[in-house]
C-alpha positions in Angstrom: 0.0 -0.3 -0.4 0.9 3.6 -0.9 1.0 7.0 1.1 1.7 10.2 1.4 3.6 12.0 4.4 2.8 15.9 3.6 6.5 17.7 5.4 6.8 20.7 4.0 5.6 22.4 7.5 7.9 25.7 8.2 6.2 25.5 12.2 6.1 29.1 12.2 3.6 28.9 15.5 5.7 26.9 16.5 9.3 29.3 16.6 11.6 29.1 18.3 12.0 25.4 17.8 11.2 25.5 14.6 14.9 28.4 13.7 16.6 26.2 11.2 14.0 23.1 10.8 11.2 22.1 9.2 8.6 21.3 11.5 9.0 17.7 10.8 11.9 17.5 12.3 11.2 18.7 15.6 11.9 15.7 18.1 9.1 14.0 19.9 9.9 11.4 22.2 14.2 12.7 21.0 13.2 11.6 17.6 11.7 13.7 15.1 7.6 13.5 14.7 8.0 12.2 11.4 9.8 9.5 12.1 6.8 8.0 14.6 4.6 8.4 11.5 7.3 6.2 9.4 6.9 3.5 12.5 2.8 4.0 12.2 2.0 4.0 8.6 5.1 1.0 8.7 3.1 -1.5 11.0 -0.3 -0.6 9.3 1.5 -2.1 6.3 2.5 1.0 4.1 6.1 0.5 3.1 6.7 2.8 -0.2 5.6 6.8 1.2 5.4 9.2 -1.2 7.5 12.1 0.9 6.0 16.3 0.0 8.4 18.8 1.1 8.7 22.5 1.0 10.3 24.1 3.7 14.6 22.9 3.8 14.1 19.9 2.2 17.1 19.0 2.5 17.1 18.4 6.0 14.3 16.3 6.0 16.2 13.7 2.8 19.8 13.9 4.8 18.3 12.4 7.6 15.7 9.6 6.6 17.3 8.9 3.1 15.9 6.2 1.2 13.8 4.8 4.2 16.0 1.6 4.5 16.7 2.0 8.6 13.6 2.5 8.8 12.2 -1.1 6.9 10.8 1.7 4.2 10.9 3.4 0.7 11.0 6.6 0.4 10.1 9.0 -2.6 11.1 12.8 -2.6 8.3 15.4 -4.1 9.9 18.8 -3.6 7.4 21.8 -4.9 9.3 24.7 -5.3 6.5 27.3 -3.7 3.2 26.4 -1.5 0.8 24.3 -3.8 -1.3 24.3 -0.7 -2.3 20.2 1.2 -3.8 19.3 -1.9 -1.7 20.4 -4.6 2.0 19.4 -2.5 -0.1 15.8 -3.0 -0.9 16.2 -6.9 2.8 17.0 -7.1 3.4 13.6 -6.3 0.5 12.2 -8.4 3.5 10.0 -10.3 3.6 8.5 -8.0 0.2 7.6 -6.7 -1.2 5.0 -9.6 -3.8 2.7 -6.7 -6.0 3.9 -3.6 -3.5 5.6 -1.0 -3.2 7.2 2.6 -2.0 10.8 3.2 -1.2 11.5 6.5 1.0 15.0 8.0 4.4 14.7 8.8 4.1 16.8 11.3 1.7 15.3 14.1 1.7 12.6 17.1 -1.1 9.9 16.8 -2.1 5.8 17.5 -5.5 5.8 14.9 -5.6 2.6 13.3 -4.8 3.6 9.3 -5.8 0.4 8.5 -9.6 0.6 9.9 -10.2 3.4 7.3 -8.8 2.1 4.2 -10.8 -1.1 4.7 -13.9 1.8 6.1 -13.1 3.8 2.5 -13.0 0.7 0.6 -16.1 -0.4 2.1 -17.8 2.6 1.5 -16.7 3.0 -2.5 -15.5 6.2 -1.4 -13.4 8.9 -3.6 -12.0 10.1 -0.3 -12.2 9.4 3.4 -11.4 11.8 6.2 -10.7 10.6 9.6 -12.0 12.6 11.6 -11.7 13.0 15.7 -13.3 13.9 19.0 -11.6 16.9 20.8 -12.6 19.2 23.8 -12.4 22.4 22.1 -12.9 22.4 18.4 -12.0 25.8 17.9 -9.1 25.7 16.0 -10.0 23.0 13.9 -12.0 22.0 10.9 -15.0 20.9 11.9 -17.1 17.9 9.4 -20.4 17.0 10.0 -21.6 13.2 9.1 -24.1 11.5 8.7 -25.5 7.9 10.6 -23.2 6.2 7.5 -20.4 8.4 7.7 -21.5 10.5 4.9 -20.4 13.9 4.7 -23.3 16.2 4.8 -21.3 19.5 6.1 -17.5 21.4 6.6 -17.5 23.9 8.9 -13.3 25.1 8.8 -12.4 26.8 11.9 -15.6 27.8 13.9 -16.9 30.3 16.2 -18.6 29.0 19.2 -22.5 30.3 18.0 -21.2 28.0 15.0 -20.2 24.5 17.0 -22.9 21.9 16.0 -20.2 18.9 16.1 -16.9 18.2 18.3 -15.8 16.0 15.2 -12.8 17.7 13.2 -10.7 16.6 10.2 -7.3 15.4 11.6 -5.6 15.8 8.7 -5.3 11.9 7.7 -7.2 11.0 4.9 -7.9 8.5 2.2 -8.1 9.0 -1.3 -8.8 7.0 -5.1 -6.2 8.9 -7.5 -9.3 10.3 -9.7 -9.9 12.7 -6.9 -6.8 15.0 -7.8 -8.3 15.2 -11.5 -10.4 17.5 -10.2 -7.8 21.0 -10.0 -5.1 21.5 -12.6 -1.1 20.4 -11.6 0.8 23.6 -10.3 -2.6 24.8 -9.2 -2.7 26.1 -5.5 -5.1 23.4 -4.1 -6.3 22.7 -0.3 -7.8 19.6 0.7 -10.2 20.9 3.5 -11.3 24.4 1.6 -10.9 24.0 -1.5 -11.4 20.0 -2.7 -13.1 18.6 -0.1 -16.2 21.2 -0.3 -16.1 21.0 -4.6 -16.6 17.1 -3.9 -19.8 17.9 -1.8 -21.0 20.2 -4.2 -20.3 17.4 -7.5 -21.9 14.8 -5.0 -19.3 12.8 -5.0 -19.3 9.6 -2.0 -17.3 11.6 0.6 -17.0 9.8 4.0 -16.1 10.7 7.2 -14.6 8.6 9.8 -14.2 8.9 13.7 -11.7 6.6 14.6 -10.4 5.9 18.5 -7.5 6.8 19.9 -4.8 9.6 20.5 -3.9 12.4 17.8 -2.8 16.0 18.2 -1.5 18.3 16.0 1.3 19.9 17.9 0.0 23.7 16.7 2.1 25.2 19.0 4.6 25.5 22.0 1.9 24.2 24.6 0.7 21.8 22.6 4.5 20.3 22.4 4.5 20.2 25.8 1.2 18.6 26.9 1.9 16.0 23.7 5.0 14.6 26.2 3.1 14.4 28.9 0.4 12.8 27.1 3.1 10.3 26.0 5.1 9.4 29.4 1.3 9.1 31.1 0.6 6.5 27.9 -2.2 8.3 26.7 -0.4 7.6 23.3 0.5 3.8 22.2 4.1 4.3 21.4 7.6 2.6 21.7 9.3 3.9 24.6 12.9 3.9 23.7 15.7 2.5 26.4 15.5 0.3 28.9 12.6 1.0 31.8 14.6 0.1 34.8 12.6 1.8 37.7 8.5 1.9 37.3 8.0 4.1 34.2 11.5 5.5 34.4 13.6 4.7 30.8 16.9 5.0 29.7 18.5 5.1 27.9 22.2 3.0 26.5 24.8 4.6 28.1 23.3 6.9 30.3 24.6 6.9 34.4 22.7 8.5 37.3 24.5 8.8 40.3 23.1 6.6 43.1 22.7 10.1 45.3 20.4 11.2 42.4 16.6 11.6 42.5 14.7 10.6 39.6 11.2 9.8 39.3 8.7 8.5 36.5 7.4 9.1 34.0 10.0 10.8 32.9 12.5 9.6 30.1 16.8 9.6 30.1 18.4 9.9 27.0 21.2 7.7 26.0 24.6 9.0 27.4 23.5 10.9 29.8 24.7 12.0 33.2 23.2 13.1 35.6 25.2 14.5 38.7 24.6 13.1 42.7 21.6 15.6 44.5 20.6 15.9 41.1 16.5 15.4 40.9 14.8 14.7 37.7 11.0 14.6 38.3 7.4 13.1 36.5 7.0 14.4 32.6 10.5 15.2 32.2 12.3 13.4 29.1 16.1 13.8 28.9 17.9 13.7 24.9 21.0 12.0 24.6 24.2 13.6 25.8 22.8 15.5 28.6 24.8 16.3 31.9 22.6 17.1 34.4 25.5 18.2 37.8 24.7 18.5 41.4 21.7 19.3 42.4 20.3 20.6 40.3 16.4 20.4 39.3 14.3 19.6 36.3 10.5 19.1 36.4 7.6 18.3 33.3 10.3 20.1 31.0 11.8 18.7 27.4 15.2 19.2 27.1 16.7 18.3 23.2 20.6 16.4 22.5 23.6 17.7 24.8 22.1 20.4 27.0 24.5 21.5 30.2 22.3 22.4 33.3 24.6 23.6 36.2 25.1 23.0 40.0 21.5 23.9 41.6 19.9 25.2 38.1 16.3 24.8 38.3 13.7 24.1 35.2 10.1 24.1 35.3 8.1 23.3 32.6 10.7 24.8 30.0 11.5 23.7 26.9 15.3 23.3 25.7 17.0 23.1 22.5 19.8 21.3 21.5 23.7 22.1 22.9 22.1 25.2 25.6 24.2 26.1 28.6 22.2 26.5 31.6 24.8 27.6 33.8 24.8 27.0 37.3 21.9 28.6 40.0 20.0 29.5 36.2 15.8 29.1 36.1 14.4 28.4 33.6 9.8 28.3 34.6 6.7 27.7 32.9 5.8 27.8 29.2 9.6 29.2 28.5 11.9 28.2 25.6 15.1 28.2 24.4 16.7 27.7 20.9 19.9 25.7 20.1 22.7 27.3 21.3 22.4 29.6 23.5 23.5 29.9 26.5 21.6 31.0 30.3 24.5 32.2 32.9 24.6 32.3 36.7 22.2 32.9 38.5 20.3 34.3 35.5 16.3 33.5 35.2 13.7 33.4 31.8 10.2 34.2 33.8 7.7 32.3 32.5 6.4 32.2 28.6 9.6 34.0 27.6 10.7 32.7 24.1 14.8 32.5 23.5 15.6 32.3 19.9 18.8 30.5 19.4 22.3 31.4 19.9 21.5 34.0 22.5 23.2 35.2 25.8 21.4 36.2 28.7 24.1 37.6 30.8 25.1 36.6 34.5 22.7 36.9 37.0 19.7 39.0 34.7 16.7 38.3 34.3 14.3 38.3 31.4 10.9 39.3 31.2 10.6 39.3 27.1 11.4 37.1 24.4 14.8 37.8 23.0 14.6 37.3 18.6 17.5 39.1 18.0 21.4 39.2 18.7 24.2 36.5 18.4 25.8 34.2 21.3 28.8 35.4 21.5 29.4 37.8 23.5 31.8 40.7 22.9 34.4 40.9 25.8 35.1 36.7 26.2 38.8 37.9 28.8 37.6 38.2 32.3 39.7 38.8 35.5 42.3 36.7 34.9 42.4 35.2 31.3 39.4 32.8 29.5 37.4 30.8 31.8 34.7 28.0 31.5 33.3 24.6 31.7 35.2 22.2 30.3 33.6 20.6 27.2 30.5 22.3 28.0 32.0 26.2 27.6 35.3 25.3 26.7 35.8 22.5 23.7 39.0 21.3 22.3 37.1 23.1 19.3 36.8 26.4 20.3 40.3 26.3 22.4 41.8 25.5 18.6 40.3 28.9 17.1 41.2 31.0 20.3 44.9 29.2 19.5 44.8 30.5 16.1 43.1 33.8 17.3 45.8 34.1 19.8 48.5 33.0 17.3 47.4 36.0 14.8 47.9 38.9 16.6 50.9 37.9 18.3 51.9 37.1 14.6 53.2 34.4 12.6 56.6 33.1 13.2 56.2 34.2 17.0 57.6 32.4 19.5 54.5 31.0 22.2 54.8 28.9 24.8 52.2 26.9 26.0 51.8 24.6 29.2 48.9 23.3 31.4 48.8 21.2 34.9 48.7 17.4 35.4 44.9 17.9 35.0 43.5 15.6 32.2 41.0 18.1 30.7 43.8 20.7 31.0 46.0 18.6 29.1 43.9 18.2 26.4 42.4 22.0 25.9 46.4 22.6 25.7 46.9 20.4 22.8 43.9 22.0 21.2 45.2 25.5 21.6 48.4 24.4 20.2 46.7 22.9 16.9 45.2 26.1 16.5 48.7 28.2 17.3 50.2 26.1 14.7 47.4 26.6 12.0 48.9 29.9 12.2 52.4 30.0 11.6 53.7 30.0 15.1 56.6 28.2 16.4 55.2 26.7 19.5 57.1 25.8 23.2 55.5 22.5 24.6 56.6 23.3 28.3 54.5 20.1 29.3 52.8 20.0 33.0 53.6 22.9 34.5 52.0 25.6 37.4 51.2 29.1 36.7 54.2 30.7 38.3 56.5 28.4 35.9 54.8 29.0 32.8 55.2 32.8 33.7 59.2 32.6 34.7 59.9 30.3 31.4 58.4 32.3 29.1 60.4 34.9 29.9 63.5 33.6 30.6 62.9 31.7 27.1 63.0 34.9 25.5 59.2 33.8 24.0 57.0 36.6 23.0 54.2 34.9 24.2 52.5 32.4 26.3 49.4 30.4 27.6 48.7 28.4 30.7 45.9 26.2 30.3 44.5 25.2 34.7 42.0 24.2 36.6 40.1 26.4 38.1 40.2 27.0 41.8 37.0 26.9 42.6 36.0 23.6 40.8 37.8 20.8 38.7 34.8 20.9 36.0 36.5 24.5 35.3 39.5 25.8 33.5 41.5 29.0 32.8 43.5 29.9 30.0 46.2 32.4 31.1 47.5 34.8 28.7 51.3 36.3 29.3 53.5 38.2 27.8 56.5 38.2 26.9 57.6 39.8 30.4 55.2 37.1 32.0 53.1 39.3 32.7 48.6 38.9 31.5 48.2 40.4 28.3 46.9 44.0 28.1 43.7 45.1 27.5 44.4 46.1 24.3 45.6 42.7 23.1 43.0 41.2 24.8 40.5 42.8 22.1 42.6 42.6 19.2 41.7 38.7 20.6 38.7 39.0 20.7 37.4 40.6 17.4 39.8 38.3 15.6 37.3 35.6 17.0 34.8 37.1 16.0 35.9 37.8 12.9 37.3 33.9 12.4 40.0 35.1 9.6 42.7 33.5 10.7 45.8 33.7 7.8 46.4 30.2 7.9 49.5 29.0 7.1 50.2 26.4 3.6 51.5 23.5 4.8 55.2 23.8 4.3 55.2 26.4 6.6 53.9 25.3 10.0 56.1 24.2 12.4 56.6 21.6 14.5 55.6 22.0 18.3 59.0 21.9 20.0 59.2 20.3 23.6 61.4 22.0 26.3 62.9 20.0 28.6 64.1 21.1 32.5 61.9 24.1 33.0 61.1 22.8 36.4 65.1 22.7 37.4 65.6 26.1 35.6 62.1 27.4 38.0 63.6 25.6 41.1 67.1 27.0 40.5 65.4 30.7 39.8 62.9 30.4 43.6 65.8 29.9 45.7 68.8 31.9 43.9 69.9 34.1 46.4 69.6 31.7 49.3 71.7 30.1 52.2 71.9 26.6 52.3 73.3 26.7 55.1 71.4 28.8 57.1 68.5 27.4 55.5 69.4 23.9 56.9 70.4 25.7 59.9 67.1 27.0 60.7 65.4 23.5 60.2 62.0 25.6 60.5 59.0 22.6 60.1 56.1 22.9 58.2 52.7 21.8 58.1 51.6 22.0 54.1 47.9 22.1 52.5 48.1 21.5 48.8 46.8 20.2 45.8 49.2 16.5 45.1 48.5 16.1 41.4 49.8 19.3 40.9 52.1 20.3 43.1 53.6 17.3 45.1 56.4 17.9 42.6 57.7 21.5 43.6 57.1 20.6 47.4 59.4 18.2 47.3 62.1 19.5 45.2 61.9 23.0 47.7 62.0 20.9 50.4 64.6 19.0 49.9 66.4 21.8 48.5 66.2 24.2 51.5 66.0 21.2 54.0 62.8 22.0 55.4 60.7 18.9 57.1 57.5 19.3 55.8 54.6 18.1 57.2 51.1 16.7 54.5 47.8 18.7 56.4 44.9 16.3 55.0 42.5 16.1 57.0 39.7 14.1 57.5 37.2 13.0 55.0 39.0 15.5 52.1 40.9 14.0 48.8 41.4 14.5 44.9 41.1 17.8 44.1 41.6 21.0 46.9 38.9 24.1 45.0 39.9 27.6 47.1 36.8 27.4 49.1 38.1 23.9 51.0 40.6 25.5 51.5 40.0 28.5 53.6 37.6 25.8 56.0 40.7 24.1 57.0 42.0 26.7 58.3 41.3 26.2 61.8 42.2 22.7 62.1 45.2 23.3 59.9 46.1 26.1 62.6 45.1 24.1 65.6 47.2 21.0 63.8 50.6 24.0 63.5 50.5 24.7 67.1 49.4 21.5 68.6 52.6 19.7 66.5 55.0 23.1 67.8 55.6 23.3 63.7 57.1 26.9 62.6 54.4 27.7 60.3 51.6 26.3 58.5 50.7 26.8 54.8 47.8 26.3 52.3 48.8 26.1 48.3 46.0 27.1 46.1 46.4 23.9 42.9 48.9 26.1 40.4 50.0 27.4 43.0 49.2 31.2 42.6 47.7 32.2 46.3 49.1 31.6 49.5 47.6 31.7 53.0 49.8 30.7 56.4 49.3 30.5 59.6 52.0 31.3 62.1 53.3 29.2 65.1 50.4 30.9 67.5 48.3 29.6 64.6 47.3 33.3 63.8 46.0 32.9 60.4 47.4 35.7 57.7 45.9 35.7 54.3 44.0 38.7 51.9 44.8 41.9 53.3 47.6 40.5 56.1 49.9 38.9 53.9 49.8 41.5 51.6 51.2 44.2 54.7 53.6 41.1 55.4 54.9 40.7 52.3 55.4 44.6 51.7 57.4 44.8 55.4 59.9 42.4 54.3 60.2 44.5 51.1 60.5 47.4 53.2 62.8 46.0 54.9 65.2 44.9 53.0 65.2 48.1 51.2 64.2 45.8 47.2 62.4 49.1 46.2 59.3 50.6 46.2 56.2 48.4 47.3 53.8 47.6 44.7 50.0 47.3 46.0 46.3 47.2 44.5 44.3 50.3 45.6 42.2 47.4 47.8 44.9 47.1 50.1 45.2 48.5 53.6 46.7 52.5 54.8 48.9 50.8 57.1 51.6 49.9 54.8 52.0 53.8 53.9 52.8 54.0 57.5 55.7 51.2 57.4 56.7 52.2 54.2 57.2 55.5 56.3 59.3 54.2 59.3 61.5 52.0 57.0 62.1 54.9 53.9 60.2 53.4 51.4 58.5 54.1 48.7 54.2 52.7 48.0 52.8 52.6 44.4 49.3 52.1 44.1 48.1 49.8 41.3 43.9 49.1 39.9 43.2 45.3 41.1 43.2 44.3 37.3 46.0 41.7 36.9 47.2 42.9 34.0 47.7 46.4 36.1 49.6 44.7 39.3 51.6 42.4 37.0 52.8 45.6 35.0 53.1 47.3 38.1 55.4 45.4 39.5 57.2 43.9 36.4 58.4 47.9 36.1 60.3 46.8 39.7 62.6 44.0 38.4 65.4 46.6 37.5 65.3 48.3 40.5 68.9 47.6 43.2 69.0 43.9 43.8 66.7 42.8 46.8 63.2 40.2 46.7 61.8 39.9 43.4 58.2 40.7 44.1 57.0 38.8 41.2 58.0 35.6 43.1 56.1 36.9 46.4 53.3 38.8 44.8 52.9 35.9 42.5 53.6 32.7 43.3 52.9 30.7 46.1 56.2 28.5 46.4 58.3 31.8 45.9 56.5 33.4 48.4 56.7 31.0 51.0 60.2 30.2 50.6 61.2 33.7 50.6 58.9 34.4 53.3 61.2 32.1 55.4 64.3 32.4 54.3 64.0 36.4 55.9 63.1 34.1 58.9 66.5 32.4 59.3 68.6 35.0 58.6 67.9 37.6 61.1 66.6 34.7 63.6 63.1 36.1 64.0 59.9 34.0 63.9 56.7 34.3 62.0 54.6 34.9 65.2 57.0 38.0 65.6 57.3 39.6 62.2 53.4 39.4 61.9 53.8 41.4 65.7 55.6 44.3 64.2 52.3 45.2 62.1 50.4 47.6 62.6 46.3 46.8 63.8 44.1 47.9 60.8 40.3 47.2 60.0 39.3 46.4 57.0 35.6 45.2 55.9 34.1 44.0 52.3 30.9 43.0 50.4 29.0 42.9 47.4 26.4 44.2 46.1 24.2 43.0 43.1 23.8 45.6 40.6 22.2 45.6 36.9 24.6 45.5 34.3 23.4 48.6 32.9 23.0 50.7 36.0 26.8 50.3 36.5 27.5 53.3 35.0 25.3 55.1 36.4 26.3 54.0 40.0 29.9 55.3 39.5 28.7 58.8 37.7 26.3 59.3 40.5 28.7 59.1 43.6 31.6 60.9 41.5 28.6 63.8 41.4 27.7 63.1 44.9 30.6 63.0 46.9 31.2 64.7 50.1 33.7 67.4 49.9 36.2 65.0 51.6 39.2 63.8 49.2 38.5 61.3 46.8 40.8 59.4 43.8 39.6 57.8 40.5 42.0 55.1 40.5 39.9 52.2 40.4 36.3 52.8 40.5 35.4 55.4 43.2 37.9 56.0 46.5 36.6 58.4 49.1 38.4 59.3 52.2 36.8 59.6 55.1 37.9 61.3 58.7 38.1 57.4 59.5 38.8 55.5 57.2 37.6 55.1 53.1 35.4 53.2 51.1 36.0 51.9 47.8 33.3 51.2 44.9 34.5 48.8 42.1 32.6 47.1 39.2 33.3 43.3 38.8 33.9 43.2 34.9 32.6 39.8 35.2 29.4 39.9 37.1 26.4 41.9 38.1 27.7 43.6 40.8 29.4 45.7 42.7 32.6 45.4 45.2 32.8 47.3 48.3 36.1 47.8 50.3 36.4 50.1 53.4 39.0 50.7 56.2 38.3 52.9 59.3 40.0 53.1 62.3 38.1 50.5 63.9 35.8 47.6 62.9 32.9 49.4 63.6 33.5 52.8 61.7 34.8 50.1 58.4 31.4 48.5 58.7 29.2 51.1 59.1 31.3 52.8 56.4 30.7 49.5 54.2 26.7 49.9 55.4 26.4 53.0 54.2 27.4 52.8 50.2 26.1 49.7 49.8 22.7 51.8 50.7 24.0 55.0 48.7 24.6 52.4 45.7 21.1 50.6 45.7 19.2 53.6 46.5 20.8 54.6 42.6 20.4 51.6 41.0 16.9 52.1 42.0 16.6 55.5 40.7 15.5 56.0 37.3 17.5 59.2 36.9 
């Protein structure tokens, strides 16, 4: 038997789901709607099937091919311009030489098509319409029949006053070939509006048959979501993919569900999905293939397409989410919202109910979207953050993305330039490093592969090897799921914002000057960087003095990255170092977990009689100390301690950020030194520090500020030379009182906040080196807009802690008033 699938629909009412695909290709139960129609036809003996196409025909033809994978024969008929439902079938007239069935390629049904064909033949009908009963017939064509099924009247989308029946046209017809003889080829002609009323007027045998079963037109987004709920409720006779592992919970091959996750049926988990601990999949949820749902995320009554990322703590409620969408940590998408393919919903942002987001859109961190967004692209102009380019592994930072970034960076640094590339010891970092190298090679860059490294070692290598630039890939100090790419200039500092913009522009254009094959440079593996770096850290130190001091340290650090560095330095300098790892911890040390271990570390230092304790972040970028009395030395106190050592050693000006306490100026006056204040951005801070490298010989501020291992070694070297304890050094620092807090401020209000603070400042002194810093009689407050998040950061210092906190409160109140005002 032959059938025709009408698959020319554009599906405008299903946008944004149909942006870039014809309606029959919209997935239902993780496969195109038309695939279910083909299965239904095959079950009823229709194996020779014509398919009428008009909108994006190649998408359908490429997916289904000749139909052999489905056990049918497919024949395609493409119309150049819309011909109407009957006109499109007439376009396939050469194929239709016997009784045939017509069915839409974008409806979901399990109706008994064989019964319709039998009824058609029994009645000797020229055309038989398959009918169904619906609760609200206003959006359908109502068909009125006599008791024997003969059609007596058509009502196309009637008003309630015209509704004389709840029996509607499903768009499924059984026809004789002669029915197509009533209009000319190429003529725009519709079945329900033109052909069937004509046959009725001509008194041709025209019948309708009401069939029991399920039928849904899926004409709009609400019906699309409801169709999935109906499938999961068992209202549709359809083969569920996957294996039923729990009652009404079907799971595809290769999927992983953590034991601590909660999945409640009915639900479908697609092939190769991953669901993390604490994630909740509630009833009436469908996940496409390759979805990743992280720890603590919650999904209810939602349909997700393929390769969707749902971050930790994110919440989806009654939403439809297209393929390759990123819903990042703690974002929320609510009832009726629809997100188009390849969009990014960043952390803490929200899509309000019924919002439609077209494909390739970006919702910034913390933003709330109240209205549908159609125009724009996914790619933000600014991709560099505080430290470089960061993002989730294989979600925001993929090998493909890294290769493009490597090509962009290589192109702006210049063909033939020497570029050092390294990564820490984590597998994801090494993978992205290799992709960066490939991209940089493609534009003619000469790459020096430093292999496994840590950030300060890479900064040192860029300088010592005479490279023009460098890239280090490291795991984020916040999470092993995130990576950071640090981009360095020839001096080992972070690249300028001007160069960042050039890289961003190159990425946006993707117009890279690719090198011909004969001019590609193979990566050059560089040996002995580690040995040279360790020697540089220990340069100028007296090994005998260090050994005589015999310091005992309690250290907490990330073993995969830092074990060889810690071991090499302690062996060389004669430290007795003991590892600190509280019970229940293991694997990766996030910076937050490092902070949490401080009380236990301080207690261990005191109880063991150690000289100090230290915590280092995974790439040795940051350091926290505890003295032998158990006092914690971090953040501002550590900055002051480093400044004190530099000032006492007469090693040139002290470089500190604008947020550092004023007590440093007091110490500088005491030791006849000088203080240089910089912006908080790493580029500015590093540039100022590196500018002091030509100063008189002394302790390198570069090592002290940006190398936790070197800072640790040099602080203890100073203690050994002067036979002084760490607590005695800390006691030399006058008391200071500082406070800091973040205030949520919408992106569009940040400029207004700073403008109004400058305009409305008190008569007291102020400076605008970075943000606005306002001086008061007993302290100061700094308001600094964050470059990466919709917040302003408030820093304050007072002569007492109460005054510092009062200043913070005062400026938080001012910021909230300004951000909430209209002027």
